[in-house]
N, C-alpha and C positions, 0 to 999 in steps of 0.2 A: 249396266246390269247390277242388280242388288245382290248382296251376299250377307250371310249371317256371321256375325263376329263369334257367337257362341259355337256354331258348327265348325268354324275354322279353328277356334281354340281347341275344341274336342279332337278334331282330326289331327292337328299338329301335336298336341300333347300325348295322345294315345299312340300315334305313330312314332313319336320321339321315344316314348317309354319302351315300345316294342323293339325299336332299333337298338336302344341302349342295352336292353336285356339281352338281345341277340349278340351284340358285340361283347358284352361281359361274359356271356356263356362261352364264346370262342376263346376269350382270354383265359377264363377259368379252366376250360378244357386243356388248353396248351400248358398252363401252369401246372395243372394236376398231372398231366402226362410227364412233364419234366421232373416234378417232385417225386412222382412214383418211380420214374426211372432212376433218380438219384437214390431213393430208398432201396430199390432192388439191387442196384450196383453196390450199395453199402453192404447189404445182406450177402451178396455174392462174394465180396472181398472178405467179409467176416467169416463166411463159411470156408473159404480157401485157407485162411489163417488157422482156423480151428482144425481142419483136416491135416494141415501141415504139422501142427504141433502134436496132434494125437497119433499120427502114423509114423512120425520120424523114428522113434525108438523101436517099434515093432518091425518096421521095414528094414532097419539096419540089421536087426537080428536075423530076419528071414534072408536077407542078402548074404549074410555070413554063412548061414546054414546051407543055402543053395550052392555056395562056392565050395563047401567041404564035401558035398555028396552029389551024386549024379542022378539020384532017384527023383524024377519029376513028380512023382505022386505025393512026395512029402512037401511040395511047394504049396503055398496059399493060393486059393483060387484067384484068377486074374479078374474075373467079373463076378458081380453079385447083384441080385434084384433089390429094388427099393420100393417102399409103399408110397402111394400117392394119396394126398389129401387136397380137397378142393380149396382149402384156406392156406395152403403153403405153396411156396415157390419150388417147382420141380427142378432139381439140380442134378446134373451129370458131371462126373469128374474123372480125372485121370491122375495117377501118381507115377511120375517118371523118376528112375534112378540113373544118376550119372549122365543124364541128358539123352540116353538112347534106349534105356530098358523100361518098358511099360510094365510096372509092377502090379498096379490095381486100376480097375476102371469099373464104372457102372455098366449094367447090361446094355443100356441104350446109347452109351457113349461109343464113338468110333474108335478104331485101333490106331489111328494116325493122330499126330499132334493137333491140338485145337488151335493153338496160336504160337507164334514165334516171339512174341513180345511179352515182357514181364512187367507186372505192376501197371498195366495199361489195359483199359477196356477196349475191346474190338468186337466186330461182328463176323460171324461165320455162317456161310450158307451150306447146309448139308446136301447130301446127294438127293434127298427127297424134296428139295426146294425150300425147306423150312429155314427160317432165320434164327440164329442163336447169338446170345451175348456171352462173350468169353473173357476169362481173366486168368492170369498165371502168376504164381509166387513161388520162390525158392528159399531154402534155408541159407544161412550165412555161408556154408561151405560149398554151396551150389551142387550138392550131391543129390538132393531130393527136390523135386519140383512138382507142385500141385497145379493142374490145369482144370478149370471148372467152367461149366457153361449152363445157361438157363434159357428157357423158351420165352420168347416175347409175348406169347399168348397170355401168360399170367399177368404181365404188366398191363396189356390192353384190357384184360378182363376187369382189373381193379379200377383202371382209369374210366372205363365205360360205366362201371357200377356207380362210382362217385358222381360222374357227370349225369347219369340217369336220375339219381336221387335229387341232384340240384335242379335239373330241368323239370322234374315232376313238381318240385316245390315252387319253381318259377311259374309253371303252368297253372298252379292253384292260386298263386298270389296275383298274377296279371289281371284276371277279371275283377278282383277287389280293387286293384289300382285303377282300372278303368272306371269302376263305379265311383271311387273317391274323386277322380278327375271330373266325371260327369256332374256329380252333385256340387263339387267345389266351384266349377265354372258357372253352373246355374245359380248358385248362391251369390257369386261375385257379380253376375249380370242382373240380379234382382233389383238393385237400386236404379239401374237404367230403365227397367220396365216400370218401376214405380214412378219415376220422373216422367216417362212418356205417357203413362196413364193420367198423371196429374195434369199435364199440359193438354192432353186430349179432352179431358172433362171440363176444362175451363170454358167460361163464356168468352165471347169475342171481345168484350170490354174489360176483361180481367187481366191486367198486366202487372200484378204485384210480383215481386221477386220469388224465384224458386228457393225453397229452404235448402241450405247447404250444411245442415247439421249432421246427417248420417249418409254421406256420399263418399265414395273412394277418392283418394287424393288425385288419381289419374283423371277423374271426371270433373274435378273441382274447377279447372280452367275453362272447360266447356260450359259448365253451369254459370260461372262468373261472366263469361262472354254473353250467354243468353240473358242473364239478369241485366247486363249493361244495355243489351239490345232492347229488352222490355222497358228499361228506363228511358231510352231515347224515343221509343215508340210512344210511351206514355206522354212524354213531353211534347212530341210532335202532334199527337192527337189532341192534347190539351191546347196547344197553340192553334190548331185548326179549329177546334171547337170555339175557343175564345175569339179567334179572328172572325169566324163565321158569324158569331153572335154580335160582335162589335160592328162588323161590316153591315149586317142586316139592320142594326140599330141606326147606323150612320146613313144608310141609303133610304131608310124610311122617311126621314125628314125632308130631304130634297125632292123625293118622289111625291110626298104630300103637297109640298109647295107647288111643284109642277102641275099637279092635279087641280089645285085651287086656281092658279093663273090660267090654266086651260079653260076651266069653267067660266072664269071671268071674261076671257076672250070670246068664248062662245056666246055669253049672255050680254056682251057689250052692245049698247044701243047706238053708239056713235063711233066714228073712226078713230079719234084720238084715244079713247079708252081702250079700243081693241089694240092699237099700236103699242100703248103702254103695257098692256098685258102680255103682248108678244115679246116685247123687250125684256120683261121680267122672266119669261120662259126661256129666252135665249141666254140670259145671265145664269139662270139655274142649270141649264144644260151644259154650259161651259164649266161651271163648278163641278157638276156631276161627272163630266168627262175627265176633269182633273182627278177626282176621287177614284174613278174606275182605273185610270192609268196608274195611280199610286198603288191601288190594290193589286193590280196585275204585276207591278214591279215587286211588291212584297211576296206574292205567291211564287214568282220566279226565283226569288232569293232563298226560299225555304228548302226546296228539294236539293240536297247536297250533291247528288250524283249528276245533276244537269250542268254543274259549273266546273268544267274540266279544262277548257282551253285557256291559255295564258297569253299575255302580250307584254311587250316592253313599252312603258309609257314615260314621256317627258312631262312631269307635272307643270313645269313652267309654260310650255307650249299649250298644254291643255287649259291652264288657267287663262291664258290670253284668249283662246277660242271661246271659253265660257263667258268671260267678261264682255267680249265683242258681241256675243249673242244677247246678253242681258243689257247692253248699253242703251237701247231704246227705252226700256223700262226705267233705267237709272236717270236718263235725261228728262223723262216726264216729271220726275220728282226733284230734278236739279241736284242730284247727288254727286259728290266728289268720290269717284271709285278709282282706285289705283292698284297697281301690282308691283310688288317688291320681290323680284326674282331675276338675278343678273346672270345666271348660268343654267345649263340644263340639269335637271334633277330626275334621273331615270330610275324607275322602280319596276319590279316584275309584279303583274297583277292579273286577276281574272278578267277575261275578255269582257269589255263593255261596262264594268261596274264602277270604276273610279270616276268616269265622267258623270255618272248619275249622282255619286256622292258629292262631288264638287259643285254640280249644278244646283242640287238641293240646298247646300250651305250658302252659296252666293245668292241664290234666289230668296232664301229666308232673310239674309242680311239686307237685301234691297227692300223686301216687303215690309220689314219691321222698322226700318230706318225712316224717320220722318223727313219731310222735304228740307232741302239745303243741308242734309246730313253728310256723313262720311262713311265710306266702306273701303277697307284696306285688306288686300290679300298678300300674304308674305309666305315665301317658300325658302327654307334654308336647311342646312345639314348640321346636326349636332351629334358628335361621336358616331355611333353606328345607326343613327336614325335620321330619317328625312321628315321634316315637320312642315305641316300646312297650317297657317294661322289666318283666320278671317276675323277682322275687327269691324264693329259698326258703332254708330252713335245712337242706337235705338234705346228702347226702355230696358233692355237686358232681361235677365232671368234671376229671380231671387235664389238664394242658396238652398232653400227648402225644396224648390221645384226643379232644381237642376238634374236630379235623378229621375223624376217622374216624366220629364218631357220626352224621354226616350221610349216610353211606353206607347203602344199603338192607340191612336185616337185621343191621346191626352193633349189638352190645350191649356195654356196658362190662363188663370182666372182673370187677369187684368187685360188680356189682349182683346183688341177689337178688329183684328185683321181676319178676313174670311179664310177659312181653311178647315182641314179635317184632322190635323194632328198626326199625320203619317210621315212627314218629311224626315224628322230626326229618327224615327223608327227605322226608316230605310237606311239612313246614314249609319246607325248603330250596327245593323245587320251586315252591311258591306264592310264596316270596320272589323267585325268579328271574323269574317271570312279571310281577311288579310292580316290578322293578328295585330291590327292597329289599335292604339289606345286613343280614346276621344275624351277630352276634358273641356269643361265649360268654366270660364273665368270672367272677371270683369275687364272690359276693354279700357285702353288708355283714353278712348273717346267718351267713356262713361256708359257705354252700352255693353254688348256681349262679345266676348272673345271665345271662338271655337278653335281648339288645338287638336290636330290629328297627327299622331306620331306613327309613321310607317317604318317597320324594320327594313333595312336595306336589302332588297332582292330576296326577302324571305316572307313567306305567307303559308298558311295552312288552313284548310277548310275544317270548320268545327261542326 
């Protein structure tokens, strides 16, 4: 199922922003509630101290006056009203003398003690069910005690007002945040759209690299991988084009010869001429069959994905089998062909490829070595490599042409042996598949020495 990276980013970022804002709102609300509580508690304590300091002298005088006379009318009123303001904390208080005489209280304060603890904040539930915050403080002689209480409604009102203003600001800001996220994600995804459009508008044969000048760092690896793929595809298409062109060119000649000999056989007036023409047709068909077989081998070596199975091969045993198969051809030319491999040399290789490499090399050595010549196959180990050497006493290859002979359909200018110049191309490709190095040198017999260096049990498809 396809999905949109942009849509996912928008959903995740906007959801994340909303969640973070909601969590921060809860945290801010709690912190505001705590700080407002501390502020009101501090105001409550400060009010209690002020009341204690202001009333201490007057209350002592009133207490003395009350003790001298019995006229209750001369006593100060025990309760008095207070004015309320929406911006102030409504405070009720009591003033107690000697711990048991309620001297003064506000009209809404009860006539019983608000708290039994001093210098400690506590909660009190009144008879009407409302909750109050209480605090008590006494003078140093413990003769006067001020008990004070405040309604929680004032605290909640201030906390809610601050939170409301914050939430209102947040509600205004969130849409702008969403818009910024929307346009930012769109701007960030723009290079991808540009690259997609560039690739979509390309022609089928346009495999030049994608420009990496103005792309995000996160996309750079993907673009680099695409450019490497384009490069491989370009090389593969070039190889196919060149191979097809060369194959068509090479097939044209034998087919033309076949056509000529066929016409000669048809027009032959006597039996010997017809037999000679048929023999020529047979020889051309054999060579053409060899060419087609080599072309098929090369086409099988090019697709990298088709070469996955591996096998463990003993080069010594394989060389014996190949030499045994080529022995009749060597005997026809009276060649001295030998194998110098006294122990097993096992390598890990792609299935069925190393026999093709060895058969091509030994077959080339036999074909290019003149009669009564020598061909020697040597297998040995050197450090971390297994080496295959094939020496012959043929004409060899000059230093200038030693690199060109690995190209497809290239044939040495001085050679007179029939062929199509594909054998060493096949050998080179198989060597590349196995990370093997192939070198051409002069043989001790005066001809060509081919050296193939195999890494021990290591190979990688290129």
